Legacy VTK file of the C-alpha trace (Angstrom):
# vtk DataFile Version 3.0
C-alpha trace
ASCII
DATASET POLYDATA
POINTS 365 float
-23.624 -21.080 -78.691
-26.419 -22.580 -81.526
-30.259 -22.185 -80.630
-30.768 -25.035 -78.209
-34.375 -26.587 -78.738
-37.058 -27.461 -75.781
-36.737 -30.652 -76.871
-34.909 -33.158 -79.377
-36.718 -36.299 -80.884
-33.841 -38.837 -81.373
-34.529 -40.307 -84.385
-31.970 -42.338 -86.220
-30.816 -44.690 -89.057
-31.524 -47.747 -86.893
-35.601 -46.441 -86.746
-35.589 -45.808 -90.335
-34.138 -48.952 -91.251
-36.807 -50.671 -89.227
-39.347 -48.858 -91.383
-37.569 -49.767 -94.783
-38.137 -53.548 -93.636
-41.992 -52.948 -92.638
-42.129 -51.384 -95.792
-40.792 -53.927 -98.399
-42.683 -56.508 -96.319
-46.235 -54.705 -98.166
-47.932 -54.866 -94.569
-48.490 -51.431 -93.594
-51.435 -51.122 -91.129
-52.031 -52.099 -88.305
-50.151 -56.222 -88.153
-47.576 -57.871 -86.098
-45.102 -55.656 -85.465
-47.896 -53.324 -83.969
-48.283 -56.598 -81.330
-44.819 -56.896 -80.571
-44.562 -53.227 -78.951
-47.356 -54.483 -77.042
-45.697 -57.251 -76.269
-42.412 -55.373 -75.558
-44.404 -52.500 -73.123
-46.178 -55.330 -71.050
-42.830 -56.483 -70.307
-41.376 -53.129 -69.730
-44.092 -51.695 -67.606
-45.204 -54.972 -66.225
-48.831 -55.077 -67.052
-50.971 -56.952 -68.156
-52.554 -55.258 -71.382
-50.924 -52.598 -73.589
-53.653 -51.456 -76.569
-51.952 -48.937 -79.244
-53.536 -46.377 -80.946
-52.941 -43.667 -83.315
-52.680 -41.279 -80.650
-52.861 -40.219 -77.233
-55.846 -38.397 -77.656
-57.372 -41.238 -79.559
-57.004 -43.462 -76.710
-57.940 -41.192 -73.839
-61.450 -41.067 -75.847
-61.283 -45.049 -76.189
-60.811 -44.804 -72.887
-63.894 -43.006 -71.988
-66.303 -44.724 -74.610
-64.874 -48.087 -72.628
-66.745 -46.641 -69.469
-69.907 -46.300 -71.547
-69.496 -41.992 -70.967
-72.010 -40.626 -73.303
-74.780 -37.717 -73.214
-75.509 -36.288 -69.521
-73.011 -38.070 -67.730
-70.006 -35.409 -65.732
-66.223 -36.276 -66.033
-63.820 -34.518 -63.566
-60.932 -33.072 -65.142
-58.003 -31.105 -64.026
-58.173 -27.472 -65.710
-54.169 -27.733 -65.650
-53.846 -30.010 -68.760
-53.847 -30.233 -72.397
-56.999 -29.621 -73.939
-57.383 -32.946 -74.624
-57.870 -34.149 -71.532
-61.426 -32.049 -71.916
-62.212 -32.682 -75.399
-62.511 -35.886 -75.173
-65.320 -35.631 -72.905
-66.969 -33.156 -75.399
-66.579 -35.898 -78.275
-68.959 -38.658 -75.923
-71.677 -35.712 -75.479
-70.403 -35.649 -71.573
-69.553 -32.849 -69.583
-66.353 -31.851 -68.290
-66.420 -30.425 -64.801
-62.818 -28.591 -64.293
-60.924 -29.241 -60.921
-57.837 -27.208 -59.328
-54.057 -28.390 -58.986
-51.574 -28.194 -56.919
-49.447 -25.220 -56.692
-45.897 -27.318 -56.581
-46.767 -30.477 -58.126
-48.919 -29.269 -60.837
-51.386 -32.086 -60.301
-53.946 -32.327 -58.539
-55.317 -34.317 -55.622
-58.307 -36.228 -53.900
-59.972 -33.203 -52.013
-59.863 -31.588 -55.449
-61.280 -33.840 -57.016
-64.212 -34.951 -54.258
-65.266 -32.020 -53.871
-66.702 -32.127 -57.591
-68.456 -35.098 -57.189
-72.166 -35.224 -58.239
-74.563 -37.938 -58.951
-73.810 -37.450 -62.514
-70.018 -38.443 -62.787
-69.229 -41.232 -64.436
-65.507 -41.358 -64.898
-62.649 -39.393 -63.320
-59.721 -38.088 -65.410
-55.838 -36.844 -63.779
-53.228 -35.831 -65.348
-49.171 -36.588 -64.833
-48.400 -32.961 -65.819
-44.621 -32.590 -66.840
-44.202 -36.236 -66.139
-44.680 -36.354 -62.850
-47.332 -38.711 -60.973
-50.261 -37.985 -59.089
-50.367 -39.714 -55.516
-52.459 -42.413 -57.544
-52.773 -44.829 -54.595
-53.947 -41.474 -51.939
-56.274 -40.757 -54.617
-57.780 -44.386 -55.145
-57.612 -44.992 -51.526
-60.095 -41.971 -50.669
-62.355 -41.996 -53.735
-62.744 -45.856 -53.170
-65.764 -45.611 -51.555
-67.293 -43.623 -54.514
-66.836 -46.289 -57.035
-66.122 -43.943 -59.938
-63.382 -45.410 -62.929
-60.391 -43.238 -62.561
-58.533 -42.733 -66.135
-54.808 -41.253 -65.643
-53.746 -39.503 -68.351
-50.339 -40.563 -68.247
-49.387 -39.269 -71.379
-46.014 -37.575 -69.913
-44.949 -40.362 -67.257
-44.320 -43.239 -69.585
-40.967 -44.823 -68.041
-41.832 -42.803 -64.689
-41.704 -44.341 -61.388
-44.503 -44.752 -58.489
-43.237 -45.808 -55.191
-40.734 -47.751 -57.334
-42.973 -49.058 -59.466
-43.497 -48.356 -63.722
-46.435 -46.018 -64.089
-49.195 -47.854 -66.163
-50.961 -50.367 -63.533
-51.790 -47.380 -60.364
-55.352 -46.762 -61.770
-58.011 -48.514 -63.857
-56.722 -47.079 -66.591
-53.858 -45.014 -67.995
-53.340 -43.267 -71.460
-49.974 -42.356 -72.853
-49.050 -40.559 -75.767
-46.030 -40.799 -77.518
-45.956 -37.656 -79.862
-42.542 -36.420 -81.097
-41.414 -34.633 -77.712
-41.835 -37.461 -75.315
-39.214 -39.366 -74.236
-39.712 -41.826 -76.582
-41.499 -41.284 -79.730
-43.082 -42.959 -83.261
-44.099 -38.797 -84.396
-47.422 -40.039 -83.312
-49.310 -42.653 -80.877
-50.732 -43.694 -77.883
-51.106 -46.146 -75.719
-53.414 -47.764 -72.870
-52.480 -49.823 -70.110
-54.957 -51.528 -68.003
-54.879 -54.868 -65.370
-58.973 -55.874 -66.158
-58.542 -58.180 -69.355
-62.313 -58.004 -70.248
-61.704 -54.519 -70.549
-59.069 -54.229 -72.585
-60.764 -56.478 -75.038
-63.511 -53.874 -75.364
-61.267 -51.520 -75.533
-59.405 -53.431 -78.634
-62.909 -53.904 -80.237
-63.439 -50.152 -79.699
-59.852 -49.150 -81.560
-60.907 -51.311 -84.548
-64.122 -49.632 -85.757
-66.316 -51.799 -83.150
-65.496 -55.478 -84.347
-64.689 -58.534 -83.013
-63.678 -60.427 -85.796
-63.188 -58.783 -89.773
-66.792 -56.805 -90.313
-68.783 -57.997 -87.035
-69.298 -55.089 -85.427
-70.909 -54.666 -81.940
-69.399 -51.489 -80.320
-69.363 -47.973 -81.580
-66.282 -47.685 -81.953
-63.686 -45.662 -84.223
-60.491 -46.257 -86.535
-58.074 -45.596 -83.915
-55.201 -48.107 -85.049
-51.509 -47.679 -85.374
-49.395 -48.462 -88.580
-47.257 -50.747 -88.434
-44.293 -48.987 -89.537
-45.005 -46.587 -86.265
-44.755 -49.529 -84.116
-41.539 -50.495 -86.161
-39.907 -46.898 -84.834
-41.617 -47.819 -81.616
-39.645 -51.044 -80.912
-36.232 -49.489 -81.644
-37.431 -46.053 -79.562
-38.356 -48.296 -76.159
-34.710 -50.045 -76.238
-33.399 -46.519 -75.714
-35.994 -45.648 -72.904
-34.166 -46.159 -69.448
-30.829 -44.506 -70.626
-33.226 -41.514 -71.981
-34.923 -40.994 -68.511
-31.519 -41.615 -66.882
-29.543 -39.095 -68.329
-33.072 -36.539 -68.205
-32.625 -37.553 -64.198
-28.518 -36.501 -64.860
-29.513 -32.982 -66.489
-32.186 -32.155 -64.226
-29.997 -32.926 -60.627
-27.404 -30.298 -62.418
-29.943 -28.164 -63.230
-31.113 -28.578 -59.323
-27.999 -28.013 -57.913
-26.856 -24.622 -60.242
-29.779 -22.994 -60.680
-29.846 -20.061 -58.943
-32.734 -20.614 -56.229
-32.935 -17.233 -54.460
-34.907 -16.081 -57.361
-36.415 -19.517 -59.181
-38.374 -22.458 -57.670
-36.747 -25.475 -58.877
-39.543 -28.609 -59.198
-40.970 -29.813 -56.320
-40.463 -33.864 -56.135
-42.713 -35.872 -53.548
-41.133 -38.965 -52.130
-43.798 -40.709 -53.988
-42.058 -40.369 -57.053
-38.699 -42.543 -57.300
-38.152 -41.882 -60.977
-39.158 -38.909 -62.664
-39.384 -39.424 -66.267
-38.938 -35.199 -66.645
-40.670 -34.808 -69.914
-40.298 -31.389 -69.075
-38.078 -29.468 -66.535
-40.232 -26.768 -65.394
-38.384 -23.710 -63.202
-41.006 -21.398 -61.434
-40.040 -17.393 -61.559
-40.598 -16.128 -57.772
-41.282 -12.657 -59.365
-43.917 -13.320 -61.879
-43.475 -10.047 -63.489
-40.412 -10.906 -64.949
-41.460 -13.602 -66.977
-42.618 -11.826 -69.999
-38.690 -10.072 -69.585
-37.177 -13.492 -68.778
-38.637 -15.364 -71.908
-37.070 -12.648 -74.183
-34.111 -12.338 -72.417
-33.597 -16.216 -73.056
-34.882 -16.518 -76.843
-32.180 -13.614 -77.391
-29.356 -16.316 -75.909
-30.742 -18.805 -78.127
-32.417 -20.826 -75.349
-35.491 -22.196 -76.658
-38.743 -22.621 -73.868
-42.008 -23.388 -73.378
-44.853 -22.143 -71.164
-46.697 -25.300 -71.878
-50.353 -24.944 -72.130
-52.525 -22.018 -69.787
-55.752 -24.129 -67.975
-57.831 -25.416 -70.369
-60.794 -23.152 -68.534
-59.042 -20.401 -69.773
-59.168 -21.474 -73.297
-61.664 -19.395 -75.658
-63.995 -22.676 -76.769
-64.421 -23.654 -73.197
-64.855 -20.121 -71.409
-67.627 -19.356 -74.144
-69.272 -22.534 -73.624
-69.119 -23.116 -70.135
-69.378 -19.385 -69.309
-65.916 -19.675 -66.905
-64.412 -17.277 -65.020
-60.792 -16.925 -65.020
-60.202 -16.899 -61.123
-62.211 -20.370 -60.302
-58.840 -21.951 -60.249
-56.408 -20.265 -58.398
-53.573 -22.286 -57.863
-53.699 -23.914 -61.440
-53.781 -20.349 -62.663
-50.862 -19.394 -60.122
-48.913 -21.862 -60.823
-49.195 -21.816 -65.045
-48.507 -17.701 -64.323
-45.084 -18.128 -62.958
-43.712 -21.278 -64.651
-41.505 -21.883 -67.523
-39.941 -24.976 -69.607
-36.725 -25.333 -70.120
-33.986 -27.541 -72.361
-33.871 -30.906 -71.201
-33.434 -33.732 -73.650
-31.512 -36.915 -74.090
-28.014 -35.882 -75.898
-28.068 -32.384 -74.798
-24.186 -31.722 -74.412
-23.121 -30.407 -71.302
-21.550 -27.401 -72.408
-25.160 -26.591 -73.590
-26.551 -27.239 -69.684
-23.450 -24.989 -68.351
-24.294 -22.470 -70.681
-27.850 -22.765 -69.756
-27.551 -21.851 -66.033
-25.262 -19.642 -66.375
-27.343 -17.867 -68.861
-30.227 -18.051 -66.744
-28.334 -16.974 -63.124
-27.134 -14.331 -65.269
-30.639 -12.773 -65.580
-31.056 -12.095 -61.838
-27.485 -10.705 -61.464
LINES 1 366
365 0 1 2 3 4 5 6 7 8 9 10 11 12 13 14 15 16 17 18 19 20 21 22 23 24 25 26 27 28 29 30 31 32 33 34 35 36 37 38 39 40 41 42 43 44 45 46 47 48 49 50 51 52 53 54 55 56 57 58 59 60 61 62 63 64 65 66 67 68 69 70 71 72 73 74 75 76 77 78 79 80 81 82 83 84 85 86 87 88 89 90 91 92 93 94 95 96 97 98 99 100 101 102 103 104 105 106 107 108 109 110 111 112 113 114 115 116 117 118 119 120 121 122 123 124 125 126 127 128 129 130 131 132 133 134 135 136 137 138 139 140 141 142 143 144 145 146 147 148 149 150 151 152 153 154 155 156 157 158 159 160 161 162 163 164 165 166 167 168 169 170 171 172 173 174 175 176 177 178 179 180 181 182 183 184 185 186 187 188 189 190 191 192 193 194 195 196 197 198 199 200 201 202 203 204 205 206 207 208 209 210 211 212 213 214 215 216 217 218 219 220 221 222 223 224 225 226 227 228 229 230 231 232 233 234 235 236 237 238 239 240 241 242 243 244 245 246 247 248 249 250 251 252 253 254 255 256 257 258 259 260 261 262 263 264 265 266 267 268 269 270 271 272 273 274 275 276 277 278 279 280 281 282 283 284 285 286 287 288 289 290 291 292 293 294 295 296 297 298 299 300 301 302 303 304 305 306 307 308 309 310 311 312 313 314 315 316 317 318 319 320 321 322 323 324 325 326 327 328 329 330 331 332 333 334 335 336 337 338 339 340 341 342 343 344 345 346 347 348 349 350 351 352 353 354 355 356 357 358 359 360 361 362 363 364
């Protein structure tokens, strides 16, 4: 068996030809292709406003700028997330206030957020870890009285369904990523969706150096623009999204059915998740002490794995800056210590899927 990677971006000659058409036209910066892709995404997600960015970090940063997050403000962020969820808070001069996540879902919930709210809280960011949505409506209901903007870092959940509706309009703002390992990719790329058109107009101005028209700068913005040739790839990729997610769900179903449940906890999926995006398929070892041995065993058998990212409060930058102790968020730390991402990508052969299951189960014999 050849090496099986953790992810395998599906870029074909179709995308290459689309890029070539853009190059031939001579306009390669943000233009008609970006607008075209935004309109297609609006239709796919059934949202009013889709705004493309050069990457997911930029889109999340722009979301905070749109709410005027600044020095002295606090933004609540789950510690079990990619570091950009907290970095964008620092970019604004504000302070990230970390909260714990549930050990089963890997996501945060309303109670954990509420415990961190203060008079300085300017915004709240949640993360759809591993591509599974948080319980948006429960969080909105329980936090309604606080009247604090809710931003979903939905970088990993593009195409997922929450209560039979596409993720993208449940919170005030959703931020997505189209990095290379996502279900559809432009190599890099980000997206904001929001239902408030006046807020969306402000975000578009922020994306383009604070301009409301050429060389007329009314806000402090940035160059967060996406190129037209990246959008050309995105247009072709979007055509595949349902096929990609449907196939990944079949792989996940096979794993769920045949992996050794005596030694492994398969992903827990709440009822509100009516379609998982399966950005990553994450198992948890019941004996955490076996994880390093397990990882070496899979690598030896040519199966790629990821531990994903450790809780942000454990990162040297944040531990030093805010004097954070490692044991302050036990659920997030416990989840990270047990989980392992295994290959689950569009285009995997059945022989590869069976091979992975057999090797994993054999490890525990």
